[in-house]
C-alpha positions as CSV (number, residue, x, y, z in Angstrom):
1,M,4.2,51.9,-147.0
2,A,6.3,50.7,-144.1
3,K,4.4,52.9,-141.7
4,L,0.9,52.6,-140.4
5,T,-1.8,54.3,-142.5
6,L,-5.2,55.5,-141.5
7,E,-6.9,52.3,-142.6
8,D,-4.6,50.3,-140.3
9,V,-5.9,51.9,-137.2
10,A,-9.1,51.2,-135.2
11,L,-10.9,54.6,-134.8
12,K,-14.3,53.6,-133.3
13,D,-15.0,55.4,-130.0
14,K,-11.5,56.9,-130.0
15,K,-10.3,60.5,-129.7
16,V,-8.1,61.1,-132.8
17,L,-5.5,63.9,-132.9
18,V,-4.7,65.0,-136.5
19,R,-1.8,67.3,-137.5
20,A,-3.1,69.1,-140.6
21,D,-1.5,71.8,-142.7
22,F,-4.0,74.8,-142.5
23,N,-1.3,77.4,-143.2
24,V,-3.5,79.2,-145.7
25,P,-3.1,82.6,-147.3
26,Q,-5.4,85.4,-146.1
27,D,-6.1,89.0,-147.1
28,A,-5.9,92.1,-144.9
29,N,-9.3,91.3,-143.5
30,L,-8.2,87.8,-142.6
31,N,-10.5,86.2,-145.3
32,I,-9.0,83.0,-146.6
33,T,-7.9,83.6,-150.2
34,D,-7.0,80.0,-151.1
35,D,-8.4,77.0,-149.2
36,T,-6.5,74.3,-151.2
37,R,-4.6,73.1,-148.1
38,I,-7.9,72.7,-146.1
39,R,-9.5,70.8,-148.9
40,A,-6.5,68.5,-149.3
41,T,-7.1,67.1,-145.8
42,L,-10.9,66.5,-146.3
43,P,-10.6,62.9,-147.4
44,T,-8.8,62.1,-144.1
45,I,-11.3,64.1,-142.0
46,K,-14.3,62.5,-143.7
47,Y,-12.9,59.0,-143.3
48,I,-12.3,59.5,-139.6
49,L,-15.8,60.9,-139.0
50,Q,-17.4,58.1,-141.0
51,N,-15.7,55.5,-138.7
52,G,-17.3,56.2,-135.4
53,V,-14.8,58.4,-133.6
54,K,-15.6,60.0,-130.3
55,K,-13.7,63.2,-131.1
56,L,-11.7,64.5,-134.0
57,I,-9.1,67.0,-132.7
58,L,-7.4,69.0,-135.4
59,M,-4.2,71.0,-135.0
60,S,-2.0,73.2,-137.2
61,H,0.2,76.2,-137.4
62,L,-0.5,79.4,-139.4
63,G,2.2,81.9,-140.3
64,R,5.3,82.7,-138.2
65,P,4.2,84.1,-134.8
66,D,7.5,83.0,-133.3
67,G,6.1,81.6,-130.0
68,K,3.9,84.5,-129.2
69,V,0.1,85.0,-129.5
70,V,-0.4,87.1,-132.7
71,E,-4.1,87.7,-133.4
72,K,-3.7,87.8,-137.2
73,Y,-2.3,84.3,-137.1
74,S,-5.3,82.8,-135.2
75,L,-6.9,79.7,-136.8
76,K,-10.4,81.0,-136.1
77,P,-11.1,81.8,-139.8
78,V,-10.0,78.2,-140.6
79,A,-12.6,76.8,-138.2
80,A,-15.4,78.8,-140.0
81,R,-14.2,77.6,-143.4
82,L,-13.9,74.0,-142.2
83,K,-17.5,74.1,-140.9
84,E,-18.7,75.0,-144.4
85,L,-16.6,72.3,-146.1
86,I,-17.6,69.4,-143.8
87,G,-21.2,70.5,-143.1
88,E,-21.1,70.0,-139.4
89,P,-20.2,72.2,-136.4
90,V,-16.5,72.8,-135.5
91,L,-15.6,73.8,-132.0
92,F,-12.7,76.3,-132.0
93,L,-10.6,76.4,-128.8
94,N,-8.4,79.4,-127.9
95,D,-5.3,77.3,-127.0
96,C,-3.9,73.9,-127.8
97,V,-2.6,72.5,-124.5
98,G,-3.5,72.6,-120.8
99,D,-6.1,71.3,-118.3
100,A,-8.7,73.8,-119.5
101,I,-8.4,72.5,-123.1
102,K,-8.6,68.9,-122.0
103,S,-11.8,69.7,-120.0
104,Q,-13.3,71.6,-123.0
105,I,-12.6,68.6,-125.3
106,C,-14.2,66.2,-122.8
107,A,-17.3,68.4,-122.4
108,A,-17.7,69.3,-126.1
109,K,-20.9,68.2,-127.8
110,E,-19.3,68.8,-131.2
111,R,-17.3,65.9,-132.7
112,V,-14.9,68.2,-134.6
113,I,-12.5,70.4,-132.6
114,L,-9.8,72.8,-133.9
115,L,-7.1,73.9,-131.6
116,E,-5.5,77.3,-131.7
117,N,-2.2,77.9,-133.6
118,L,0.5,75.5,-132.3
119,R,3.2,78.1,-133.0
120,F,1.8,80.5,-130.4
121,H,3.9,78.3,-128.1
122,A,7.7,78.4,-128.6
123,E,7.8,74.8,-127.5
124,E,6.2,73.7,-130.7
125,E,9.2,74.5,-133.0
126,A,11.6,73.5,-130.2
127,N,10.1,70.0,-130.3
128,D,9.8,70.3,-126.5
129,A,9.0,66.8,-125.0
130,N,6.6,68.1,-122.3
131,F,4.7,70.1,-124.9
132,A,4.5,67.0,-127.2
133,K,3.2,64.9,-124.2
134,Q,0.5,67.5,-123.5
135,L,-0.7,67.3,-127.1
136,A,-0.6,63.5,-126.9
137,A,-2.7,63.5,-123.7
138,L,-5.6,64.9,-125.7
139,A,-6.2,61.8,-127.7
140,D,-5.8,58.0,-128.2
141,V,-4.5,58.0,-131.7
142,Y,-2.3,60.4,-133.7
143,V,-2.6,60.9,-137.5
144,N,-0.1,63.1,-139.4
145,D,-1.6,64.5,-142.6
146,A,0.6,67.6,-142.9
147,F,3.2,66.8,-145.6
148,G,4.1,70.5,-145.8
149,T,5.7,70.3,-142.4
150,A,6.9,66.7,-142.4
151,H,10.5,67.9,-142.9
152,R,10.4,69.8,-139.6
153,A,11.1,67.9,-136.3
154,H,8.5,69.9,-134.3
155,A,6.4,68.7,-131.3
156,S,3.2,68.3,-133.4
157,T,5.0,66.5,-136.3
158,E,7.7,64.4,-134.6
159,G,7.5,64.6,-130.8
160,V,3.8,63.6,-130.4
161,A,4.3,60.4,-132.4
162,H,6.5,59.0,-129.6
163,Y,3.6,58.9,-127.2
164,L,0.6,57.6,-129.3
165,K,0.0,55.0,-131.9
166,S,0.7,57.1,-135.0
167,A,-0.4,56.8,-138.6
168,A,-0.2,58.6,-142.0
169,G,-3.3,60.3,-143.2
170,F,-4.5,59.9,-146.8
171,L,-2.7,63.1,-148.0
172,L,0.6,62.2,-146.4
173,E,0.3,58.6,-147.7
174,K,-0.4,59.9,-151.3
175,E,2.7,62.2,-151.1
176,I,4.9,59.4,-150.0
177,R,3.5,57.1,-152.7
178,Y,3.9,59.5,-155.7
179,L,7.2,61.1,-154.7
180,G,8.6,57.8,-153.4
181,N,7.7,55.9,-156.6
182,A,9.2,58.7,-158.8
183,V,12.5,58.4,-156.9
184,K,12.7,54.7,-156.3
185,N,10.7,53.0,-159.1
186,P,9.7,55.3,-161.9
187,A,8.2,54.2,-165.2
188,R,10.8,55.1,-167.9
189,P,11.9,57.3,-169.6
190,F,12.1,59.3,-166.4
191,M,12.7,63.1,-166.9
192,V,13.3,65.8,-164.3
193,I,12.5,69.4,-164.9
194,L,14.2,71.9,-162.6
195,G,13.7,75.6,-162.5
196,G,13.5,78.5,-160.0
197,A,16.0,81.1,-159.1
198,K,18.9,79.2,-157.4
199,V,21.1,76.3,-158.1
200,S,21.8,76.1,-154.4
201,D,18.1,75.2,-153.7
202,K,18.3,72.2,-156.1
203,I,21.8,70.8,-155.5
204,G,20.5,67.9,-153.4
205,V,17.7,67.1,-155.9
206,I,20.2,67.1,-158.9
207,E,22.7,64.9,-157.0
208,N,20.1,62.4,-155.9
209,L,18.1,62.2,-159.1
210,L,20.8,62.5,-161.8
211,P,22.0,58.9,-161.5
212,K,18.3,57.7,-161.5
213,C,16.7,59.7,-164.3
214,D,17.2,59.6,-168.1
215,A,17.5,63.4,-168.6
216,V,17.4,66.7,-166.6
217,I,15.9,69.8,-168.1
218,I,17.0,73.0,-166.5
219,G,15.3,76.5,-166.9
220,G,14.5,79.5,-164.8
221,G,17.1,81.6,-163.0
222,M,19.3,78.6,-162.1
223,A,20.0,77.8,-165.8
224,Y,22.2,80.9,-166.2
225,T,24.8,79.7,-163.7
226,F,25.0,76.5,-165.7
227,L,25.2,78.4,-169.0
228,K,28.0,80.6,-167.6
229,A,29.8,77.5,-166.5
230,Q,29.7,76.3,-170.1
231,G,31.3,79.6,-171.2
232,A,28.1,81.5,-172.4
233,S,27.6,85.2,-171.9
234,I,24.6,85.8,-169.6
235,G,24.5,89.6,-169.4
236,G,22.8,90.7,-166.2
237,S,20.9,87.4,-165.7
238,K,20.7,85.6,-162.4
239,L,24.1,84.2,-161.4
240,E,25.4,82.4,-158.3
241,A,29.1,83.0,-158.9
242,D,30.0,80.8,-155.9
243,K,28.2,77.9,-157.5
244,L,30.0,77.9,-160.9
245,D,32.5,75.2,-160.0
246,L,29.6,73.1,-158.7
247,A,27.7,73.6,-161.9
248,K,30.8,72.5,-163.9
249,S,31.1,69.4,-161.7
250,I,27.4,68.5,-162.2
251,L,27.8,68.9,-166.0
252,Q,30.9,66.7,-165.9
253,K,29.2,64.1,-163.7
254,A,26.3,63.9,-166.2
255,K,28.8,63.2,-169.0
256,I,30.4,60.4,-167.0
257,L,27.0,58.9,-166.2
258,K,25.9,59.4,-169.8
259,K,22.9,61.5,-168.7
260,E,21.6,64.4,-170.8
261,I,21.3,67.8,-169.2
262,L,19.3,70.2,-171.4
263,L,19.7,74.0,-171.0
264,P,18.1,76.9,-172.8
265,I,19.2,77.5,-176.4
266,D,17.3,80.9,-176.7
267,N,16.0,83.3,-174.1
268,V,13.5,86.1,-173.6
269,V,15.4,89.1,-172.3
270,V,14.6,92.6,-171.0
271,D,16.5,95.7,-169.8
272,K,14.7,95.7,-166.4
273,I,12.4,93.3,-164.7
274,E,9.0,95.0,-165.0
275,A,5.7,93.6,-166.2
276,T,5.6,96.2,-169.0
277,A,9.2,95.9,-170.0
278,K,9.9,95.5,-173.8
279,S,11.3,92.1,-174.4
280,E,13.3,90.4,-177.2
281,I,14.5,86.9,-178.0
282,V,18.2,86.2,-178.2
283,G,20.2,83.0,-178.5
284,V,22.3,81.3,-175.9
285,D,24.6,84.3,-175.4
286,I,22.8,87.2,-173.7
287,P,24.1,90.7,-174.4
288,D,25.5,92.9,-171.6
289,G,22.8,94.8,-169.8
290,K,20.1,92.4,-170.7
291,I,18.4,90.1,-168.2
292,A,16.8,86.7,-169.1
293,V,13.2,86.3,-167.8
294,D,11.9,83.3,-169.7
295,I,13.0,80.5,-172.1
296,G,12.6,81.2,-175.8
297,P,10.5,79.4,-178.5
298,K,13.4,77.2,-179.7
299,T,14.0,76.1,-176.1
300,I,10.3,75.4,-175.6
301,A,10.4,73.2,-178.7
302,L,13.6,71.4,-177.6
303,F,12.1,70.7,-174.1
304,K,8.9,69.4,-175.6
305,D,10.7,67.1,-178.0
306,K,12.6,65.6,-175.1
307,L,9.5,65.2,-172.9
308,K,7.3,63.6,-175.6
309,S,8.5,60.1,-174.8
310,A,8.5,60.6,-171.0
311,K,6.6,58.1,-168.8
312,T,7.5,59.8,-165.5
313,V,8.2,63.6,-165.0
314,V,9.1,65.3,-161.7
315,W,9.0,69.0,-162.0
316,N,10.3,71.4,-159.4
317,G,10.7,75.1,-160.1
318,P,9.2,77.4,-162.8
319,L,11.1,78.1,-166.1
320,G,10.7,81.9,-166.1
321,I,9.1,84.7,-164.1
322,F,5.7,83.1,-164.4
323,E,4.0,85.6,-162.0
324,M,4.3,88.2,-164.8
325,D,2.1,87.2,-167.7
326,A,4.6,88.5,-170.2
327,F,7.3,86.1,-169.0
328,S,5.1,83.1,-168.2
329,K,5.0,81.5,-171.7
330,G,7.8,79.0,-171.2
331,T,6.3,77.7,-167.9
332,Q,2.8,77.6,-169.3
333,E,3.7,75.9,-172.6
334,I,5.6,73.1,-170.8
335,A,2.8,72.7,-168.2
336,N,0.2,72.5,-171.1
337,F,2.4,69.9,-172.8
338,L,2.8,67.8,-169.7
339,A,-1.0,67.9,-169.1
340,A,-1.6,66.6,-172.7
341,I,0.9,63.6,-172.8
342,K,0.4,60.2,-171.2
343,C,2.8,60.2,-168.3
344,T,2.9,60.3,-164.5
345,S,3.5,64.0,-163.7
346,V,4.6,64.9,-160.2
347,I,4.6,68.6,-159.4
348,G,6.9,69.4,-156.5
349,G,4.9,72.0,-154.6
350,G,5.8,75.6,-154.0
351,D,6.0,77.9,-157.0
352,T,5.6,75.1,-159.5
353,A,2.2,74.2,-157.9
354,A,1.3,77.9,-157.9
355,A,2.1,78.1,-161.6
356,V,0.1,75.0,-162.5
357,T,-2.8,76.4,-160.5
358,K,-2.5,79.8,-162.3
359,F,-2.8,78.0,-165.6
360,K,-5.8,76.0,-164.3
361,L,-4.1,72.7,-165.0
362,E,-4.4,71.1,-161.5
363,D,-6.8,68.4,-162.6
364,K,-4.5,67.4,-165.5
365,M,-1.5,66.5,-163.4
366,T,-1.1,63.2,-161.7
367,H,0.0,64.6,-158.4
368,I,0.7,68.1,-157.1
369,S,2.7,68.1,-153.9
370,T,1.4,70.2,-151.0
371,G,4.9,70.7,-149.6
372,G,7.5,73.0,-151.1
373,G,10.5,72.4,-148.7
374,A,9.2,69.0,-147.8
375,S,9.0,67.7,-151.4
376,L,12.5,69.1,-152.1
377,E,14.0,67.3,-149.2
378,F,12.1,64.1,-150.1
379,L,13.4,64.3,-153.7
380,E,16.9,64.9,-152.2
381,G,16.5,61.4,-150.6
382,K,16.5,62.8,-147.0
383,T,14.5,61.2,-144.2
384,L,11.7,63.4,-143.1
385,P,11.2,63.4,-139.3
386,G,7.4,63.7,-139.6
387,I,7.3,60.4,-141.6
388,A,10.2,58.6,-139.8
389,S,8.5,59.0,-136.4
390,L,5.2,57.3,-137.4
391,T,4.5,53.8,-136.1
392,D,6.0,51.0,-138.2
393,K,3.6,48.4,-139.6
């Protein structure tokens, strides 16, 4: 790590401002339905509290209130859940900046304070310098532990770091370590699995990782643009017609680089995408009127055979419509296989993380990224503003 980390910073008797990612899903009654993101920041929170801080001030966004106060996006339920998880009182404040907030922090008997949703202020997403200064004025040290928003240059992720000594929390440090090693110094053979709906979402990842990896496995909706580019019939399957030339150029580049790209050799197809739809298995060519919804058994076997020797695997994007049990077999079989072999498995957030969680395999993967868009941009080789702005060692 070229940046300061939590262990590099003196915390005793300091007020510490932590940017966390508490953007958690809730039901209609505002009950938190998945507290994974809150739990992910607990090692950072507990370490800070164990090191004699005066105050721990937590801040986050929730949802997309677009710069307005929207009651359903209040962080109040997060404060209640946080209190249960850390076993000590959490003071919830109804705003995140201003003299009144500063006074309440100074007067608070509680050590842990949670500020209200940053995005209730339009200045947050605008990375307004004055807003960032107001946040910085609340504390002595800034810690970023919100990898999920590290690709956004917002006041709480990038701006505030210019006004305080700034360090990476344990979660952010872990993300940088695993994703960074996978890109820069992977144990080989190094395989990349890409899925999801669109080629356009993964162009940067393919272009950055193709020269560095030993093979790319492609499934999900994006595979059918590549298959069409090779001359296969894809029926009514997902196609990005404007990306056909790009798919051809990627396949050509792989040949020049002597890198293998594996595509489905059989497919699970349906007439219409419904959970109860009758499915059948066809080969590479998909008949007119049929839609591919998962990879077939021969493809699963092909992908497993390629992965069995892998020492590092980066996986971003499911291999079928895993949300529907009938079309989740390809994603589940590959996830089970990865969980069973001895390799460093890095799961790139978003839908892939949701799939691994659905199959109850979280504990069997080396690292599951907490950031969908952030992990994609990191794997593309982009500089993330929330990391770049932290204090250098």
